[in-house]
C-alpha positions in Angstrom: 2.7 -144.7 144.2 3.7 -147.9 146.0 1.3 -150.0 144.0 2.8 -148.8 140.8 6.2 -149.9 142.1 4.8 -153.3 142.9 3.1 -153.6 139.6 6.3 -152.7 137.8 8.2 -155.3 139.8 5.5 -157.9 138.9 5.8 -157.1 135.2 9.6 -157.4 135.5 9.3 -160.8 137.2 6.9 -161.9 134.4 9.2 -160.7 131.7 12.2 -162.6 133.3 10.0 -165.8 133.7 9.0 -165.6 130.0 12.6 -165.2 129.0 13.7 -168.2 131.2 10.9 -170.3 129.8 11.9 -169.4 126.2 15.5 -170.4 126.9 14.4 -173.6 128.5 12.3 -174.6 125.5 15.1 -173.7 123.1 17.6 -175.9 125.1 15.1 -178.7 125.2 14.6 -178.5 121.5 18.4 -178.6 120.9 18.7 -181.6 123.2 16.0 -183.4 121.1 17.9 -182.6 117.9 21.2 -183.9 119.4 19.4 -187.1 120.7 18.0 -187.8 117.2 21.6 -188.1 116.0 22.6 -190.7 118.6 19.2 -192.5 118.9 20.3 -195.7 117.1 23.7 -196.0 118.7 24.4 -198.2 121.7 27.1 -198.0 124.3 28.5 -200.9 126.3 29.3 -200.6 130.0 30.6 -203.9 131.3 27.8 -206.4 130.7 25.2 -203.7 130.0 24.5 -202.2 126.6 22.5 -198.9 126.8 21.1 -196.5 124.2 23.5 -193.6 123.6 20.5 -191.3 123.7 20.0 -192.1 127.4 23.7 -191.6 128.1 23.4 -188.2 126.4 20.8 -187.1 128.9 23.1 -187.7 131.9 24.1 -184.5 133.7 27.7 -183.2 133.2 28.6 -182.9 136.9 30.8 -186.0 137.8 28.8 -187.2 140.8 25.4 -186.6 139.1 26.7 -188.4 136.0 27.6 -191.4 138.0 24.2 -191.4 139.7 22.4 -191.1 136.4 24.5 -193.9 134.9 23.7 -196.1 137.8 20.0 -195.4 137.4 20.2 -196.3 133.7 22.1 -199.5 134.2 20.5 -200.9 137.4 17.2 -199.1 137.8 16.0 -197.1 140.7 14.3 -200.0 142.5 17.5 -202.1 142.6 19.5 -199.1 143.7 17.1 -198.2 146.5 17.8 -201.6 148.1 21.5 -201.6 147.2 24.7 -201.2 149.2 25.7 -198.6 146.6 23.2 -196.2 148.2 24.5 -197.1 151.7 21.3 -198.7 152.9 21.7 -199.0 156.7 19.3 -202.0 156.8 21.9 -204.2 155.1 24.7 -203.7 157.6 25.9 -206.9 159.2 25.2 -207.8 162.8 28.0 -207.4 165.4 29.5 -210.6 166.5 29.8 -211.0 170.2 
C-alpha cells in the first residue's frame, strides 16, 4: 500500500514538473518574440549605447535590474575588479 502512495506522489511530481517546463518554454518563446521587435533598436546610457534586446532581458526587480545593466555596460570582468562591487582589496591604506 505504501509503495502505491509513493508511486502516486512520484507521478504527481512528474506531472507538476512537465507543467512547469511547458510554462517555461512558453515564456521563453514569448520573450524571443518580444525581442525580435526590439532587436534593431539601440538605447543610450551616458556614453554607452546598448541593444534594446539586451535591455529587455534585464530582470524587473530594481536591484537586479541595476546589476544586469552594469553587467551589460561594463562587463563582468571589469565589475569583478571594481569599487562598485565593494572589492576589499582596493581599500586605501591607513595613514599613521
